[in-house]
N, C-alpha and C positions, 0 to 999 in steps of 0.2 A: 482825461481819465476815463477808463472803462473797466470797472472791476467790482469787487465785492470783498466782504470780510464777515466772518462769524465771530462774535464776541461771546465766548463761553465763560464759565466760572467754575471754580473749585467746589462751590457750594451754592445753595440758594442764598440770596441776599449778599452775595460777594461784591455787588456793585455793577452787574451787567447792564441794567437799565440806564444807570447814570453814565457809565462809560460810553455806551452806545449813543446816548443823547449828546454827550460831549464831543465825540468824534464827528457826529453829524453837524453840530454847530460849527466846529473848527473847519470842516470841509466846505460848508456853505459860505463861510466868510472868505474862503480862498477862491470863490467863484465856481465851485463844483456843484452841479445839479445832483442832489443826493436824496435818497429815500430810506426810511427804516423798514425793517421786516422782522416779524417773529412768527414762525410757522404755526406754533401752538402755544397758547397762553392759558394758564389757569388763574382766574382772577374773578372776584366779585366787584371790582371797580372797572366799569366799562363806560363806553362813550358811543354816541350815535353820529355817524358821518352824515354829510349833506344828502347822500343818496339813500339814507335810512338804513344803514348797516351798523350792526353792533360790533365793536372791537374793544380791545383792552385800552384803558386810559393811558397806560405807559406808552403804547404805540401812538396814540393821539398826541401826547406831549413830545415824543420823538419827532413826529411829523412837524410839529411847531418848531422844534430845533432846526429842522431842515427848511423851514419857511415854505412848506407845501401843505395842501389840504389833505387830511387823512382819508384813506379809502379802505375798503374791505380787503384789498390785495395785501395790505401791510400786516394783517393779522388774520389769515384765512380760517384758522381754527381757534375758537375760544371755548374753554371749559369753565362752566359756572357751577361750583360745588353746591349741592343741595343737601348734603349730609356727609357722613364720614366715608361713604363708599360709592356715591353716585354723583353725577354732574349732568347739567344740561349741556348738550353739544350745540354750539353755534358755528355753522359752516358758512363761510363767505357772508357773514353778517346776519344770518337768519337762523333761528333755532330749528333743529331737525330732530329733537327728541332727547329723552333722558337715557343715560346709560351707566351701568355699573363700571367701576374701575377695571374689574376683571374682564368684562365684555369689551371695553374699549381697548385695553392693552392686549386682549386676546386675539385681535384681528382687525377690528375696525380702524385702529390708528394706522396700521400699515397700509390699508386701502387708500388712505388720504395722502400718501406720499406723492403720488402723481399730481394731485390737485395743488399741493403746496409748492411743488417744483414749477408747475405751470404759472402760478401767481408770481413766484420769484423771477422766472424768466420774463414775464410781462413787465415787471418793474425794471429789470436790467435792460430791457429793450427801450425803455423810456428815459431812464436816468443814467448819469455818468457813473454813479457808484451806488450800491445798495449795502447798507450796514445792517447785518442781521444779528439778532440777539438769541442766544440759546436759552435753555431753561434748566434749573437745577444744576446738575453736573453732567458732563459728557461721559463720565466714568461710572454711570449707573448701570452696571453690567447686567443686572436682572432685566433691564428694559431695552437694552441695545438692539435686540432683534427687530423690535417694532418702532424704533426711534425715528421721528420725523422732524425733530426740532434742534438736535445737536449734531452729532456726527452723521446721522442719516441725511440731513439736508446738506452738510458740508461735502459728503461724498457724492451726493447726487448732483450738486452744482459745482463741484471742484473749488470750494471756497477755502482760503487759508483761515486758520483758527488762531485767535488770540485768547489765551486763558487768563482770566482775572482772578486774583486772590486777595482776600481781605486780611491784611497783616495785623489789624487791630484785634482779631480773634485769636491770634497766635497760630503756630504750626503751618505757616504759609509755605515754607520750603518743602516740607513733607507732602503738603497738599498738591503743590505743583508737580513734584516728582511722581507721586502716586497716581495723579490723574493721567499723566502720559503713560506710565508703566502698565496701567490697566486697560489700555486701548490696543486694538489689533494693529499689526504692522501697516495695514492699508489706512487705518484711521490716523496712526501716528505720523504718517507722511504729510498730513495736512496741518498738524499742530506746529505753528511757526515759532511760538514763544509765549512770553508771559508779560503781564502787567500787574504791578503791585499797587494795591489800593489802600487808602486810609493809613498811610505811614505817619508816625509821630517821631520827631527827633532829627538827628544828624544822618543824612543819607550816606555819608562816608563810612559810617559804622555798618551799614547794610551791604555795601559794595563787595566785600570779600565773600559774603554768602551768595550774592548774585553771580560772582565769578565761578564759585564752586558749582552752583546750579548749572551754569553754562557747560562746565567741564563734564558734569554727570549726564546731562541730557543732550548736549550739542545744540541747545536752543537758547537764544538770547532773551533778555528782558527789555521790553520796548519802552518802559517808563516806570517811575515811582511817583504815584500821586499822593500828595500830602493829605492828612486828615483835615476836613473842613466841615464845620457845622452847617446845617440847613441846606444841604445840597441835594436832598432826595427829590426826585420828580414824583408825579402821582403814583402812589404805591399800588403794587399788585395785591399785596395782602399786608397783614400786620395792622398796627393801630397808630402809626406815626402820622402826625399832621405835617404834610410835606413843606409848607411854607412857614410854619410857625417859628422854626429855628432861625430862618432868614430875618424875619421881622424882629425877633427878640435881640438879634445882634445889631439891629439898625439903631441909629441915634434918634429916630423918630418914634421909637416904641412907646415911650411914656404917653399916658392919656392926654388928649387935648383939653378935656374938661377936668373937673375936680375929682371925678370918680372913675374907677374901672368898671367894666361890665363883665359879669361872670356868666359863662355859658357852660352848661352841663350837657354832655351828649351821652345818651343811654347806649351802652355798649352791648346792643342786642345780638343774639346769635345770627350767624350768616349775614352780618352787616355788609351792605353793599354801598358803594359810592359815598363812603364816609368822607371822601375828598370834598364834598359839598361844604364842610365847615372850614376848609382852608381859607376861604374868602373872609370868614368871620375872624379867624386868627390873624389875617393880614392887617386888620384894623388896629392901629395903636390904641392900647388901653383895653382891648378885648382879650380876656383870659379864657381859653378853651381847655376843657378837660373831659376825659371819658370816665363815666361812672357806672357802677353796678349795684349800688345800695341806695335805699330810699332816703337815708339821712344825708346823702351827698347832694340831694336836690334842695335842701332847706335854704342854703344861702345863694342859690343860683338865681340870676336875674332872667335867664332864658333857659328853658329845657328843650333840647332838640332830640327828636326820635328819628333816626336816619332811615335810609332804605334798608331792605333786607331781602334775601332770597327765600326766606321762610316767614311770611307774615304771621301765620297762625302759630308757628313755633315761637316766634318772638313774643307774641301776645301771651302765650302760656308762661314763658320765661319771666315776663314783667309781673305777672300775677304771682308766680311762685316766690319771687324775691320781694314782694311788697311794693314794687315800683309802680304797678298799675294803680293801686289805691292812692299813692302819693300824687300821681299825675292827675287823677280825677279830682282830688281835693284842690290841687293847684289850679286846674281849669275853673272850678267852681268859685275860687277866690279871686278870679280875674288876674292871675299871675301868668306871664307869657309862656306859651308852649307852641312849638313848631314841629309838625310832622311832615316828613318828606317821603314821597312814594309809599313804600310799605309802612312807614311811620304814620303817614296820612291815613292809610287804609285801616289800621288798627285803632285809630281814634274814633272811627265811625260806630254806627249802631250794630250792624252785623255784617258778617262776611259769608258768602256762599262760595266755597272752595272745593271744586271737584277736579282741580288741575294740579295745584302745587302740593298741598297737604293731603288732598282727597278726603277731608274730614266733613265735607258738606257744610251745613249751617253752623256757624260759630258766632257767639255774641262778642261784639267789640267792646271798647271802653265806653262808648256812648256819649262822648263829649262833643262830637260833631254830628249834625243831621245828615249822615251819609250811609248809603248801603252799597256794599261792594260785591260784585260778582266776578269771579275769575273766568276769563275767556281763554279758549285754546290758542288763539292768535295773540302774539305779543305786539303791543304798541311800541313802535320805534319811530320817533319823530323829533324834529328840531323846531319847536314852536317859538313864536315871538308874540309878545303881548304887552300889557301895561298893568302896573299895580302901584298903589299909593302915589299916583300921578307920574310915575317914572316908567321908562321903557325897560322891558325885561326879556332876556333871551334865555333859553334853557334847552333841555333835551329830555325825552321821556323813554323809559325802558320798563314796561310793566305788563303783566297779564290781567291785573285787576281793573275792572271798569266801575267807576264811581257814579252812583246816582245821588246827586245832592238834592235834598228835598226842601231845604230852607237855609237860613243864614245868608251871609253876603258872599258873593264870589270872591275868591282871592285874586285871580288874574282875569282880566277882560281884554277885549280886542281893541281897546282905546275908545270905542263908542259906547261903552257900558255893557256890551253883551258878554255874558260869561264865557270864559275859555276853559278854566280849570280851577279846581280847589274850592275851599270854603273857609270862611272866617266866622267865628262866633265869639264875641267879646275879645279876649286876648289869646284865643286859641286859633291857630292858623294850620291849614293843611293844603298840600299841593303835590301833584305827581311830578312836577318839573324839577329835575336835577339841574345844578349849575346856575339857578336863578340869582343866587347871592353874589355871583361873579359880575353882575351888572352893577356898576359902582353907585349910580344914582339911587337905584332901588335899595341896595344894601344900606346906604346911609339913611334913607327914609325909614326903612324897617327898624334899624337900630335906634333911631330917635323915638319911634313908637314904643319899643321895648324899654328904653331908658325911662320914658315918661311913666309907663305903667309900673315899672319897678321902683320909681322914686329915686333914680340915680341921676346925679349931675354929670352925666356922660355926654360928650359931644363927639360925633364922628369927625375924623380928619377930612378936610375939604379936598385934599389932593391925593388921597390914596387911590392908586390905579392898580387893580389886581392884575390886569394884562401887562402893565409895565413891570410889576414885580416878577411876574413869571418870565418875561423876556430877560430881565436882569439876571435871574437865576440861571437861565439857559446860557447866557453869555459867560457866567462864572464857570459853568461846566466846560464850555469851549476854551476858556482861558486855562483851565487845569490841563487839558490835553496839549494846548499850544506851548505852555511853559514847562511842563514836567514830563512830556513824552518825547521820544525821538520821532518827530513828525516826518522827517525825510524818509526814515526807515518804514514808518507806517504807510506813507504814500506808496512806496515801492511795493510793500506787501499787498495793498489793495489793488494796485495796478497789475502786478506780475504773479501774484499767488505765493504759496509757501516756497521757501528756498529748496532747491534740489539737494538730494543726498543727506537729508536729516537722518541721524542714526536711530535704529530701533532700540528701545529700552525694554529689556525683559522684566517680567515674564510675558507681558502682553495679555490680551483678553483671554479668559478661560475658554477652553474648547467646548 
């Protein structure tokens, strides 16, 4: 095989990321050397590659579906929102500045088309197939002129396009037809057909509509994927815990001990890498929920303050809602609190921020002896250390530099020398994302939390987060293998869009 495919969608959250991962896992099980690609991703959930590049977590998970190491080539442009109208632009894994939406779409985006096409060409020269993911909808006619992630990349690399529609939302036939009909003739030439996602019921009842859609557009449907719970990979946005549904469906979900453990995650503004709590949700008997009111912390055994793209803004939000006082009281009462990255920073004594919020000196919650100064350069590393006697792997993505003045180090190098973070009583803080995916450490941490909370909770001895993730990716591959026309998909990837596809009027506005 030597080819590629662009998986587009009728809307955001139609299932592009999941379908891309599923196609990747199906192909790699067929012996195909495959890689994922997303030219431009907008997400606050990111990952650090081994070479120290920041990319979207969805592309990192898709790389795992391909059984390859993720690289910056797989997501050359990452936009990290910092508010309603601006984002940090991360190019080839490194931040290059803040930009307004108008400034980015007004010219900067189009300038990057050559860069993303070069990255895609390099991947296609290395792999048998590259499965690309679009963003939003290819029929966003207001953005088509500067598009580099949907039809812009398809046209530039002559990729066939498969349009995914979420039938669970309703209106999928209108969405499929309208998506094609709003594209220019040149773009329509590359739209090969459709894939229905999240179907419930008897497929035979859907088939007459698919036949009519074929008659109206001249394009076939390559598969109908049934609705399945717990199939989301690491989210680009939203508040879903991607593995929690899988675990809840599992026969091992009930607690091993006599009690469950309740985890409350503060849903702070610009929350980033909330996927950190997926590993907690993977433990039988751990109940994870997102909260935004102080009374919701009352029965929690552990409160988690996750990462954020706006540490000072999150701090203000916690104070406005009364959550800040509740967290301070909780820490004073020796009830477990965990702050990760931005959540760690705001637990400190003060923050000096002339980079992110540009508000200068801001008082923190003062529950950890930490002073934070925001640096211009972003820390992007994949550290390894030890905590609670267990090996820990993680990744760091932050501008804040923490000066820990006392307390115990959270993470050490194994010889007792501090690496990161701080612990005072039952309050912990760390810059390391992903640390809870280390199974031994997660169990040790939960045992400490349970003891402090007075819960008779026992972590399962055999829960492997990595194995659960692999099982999930295999389920995605099974969906494609069992419910898509894989022979036709393979031909599409190898040979491109069929010739002679009809033009559907009116086409893109002039």
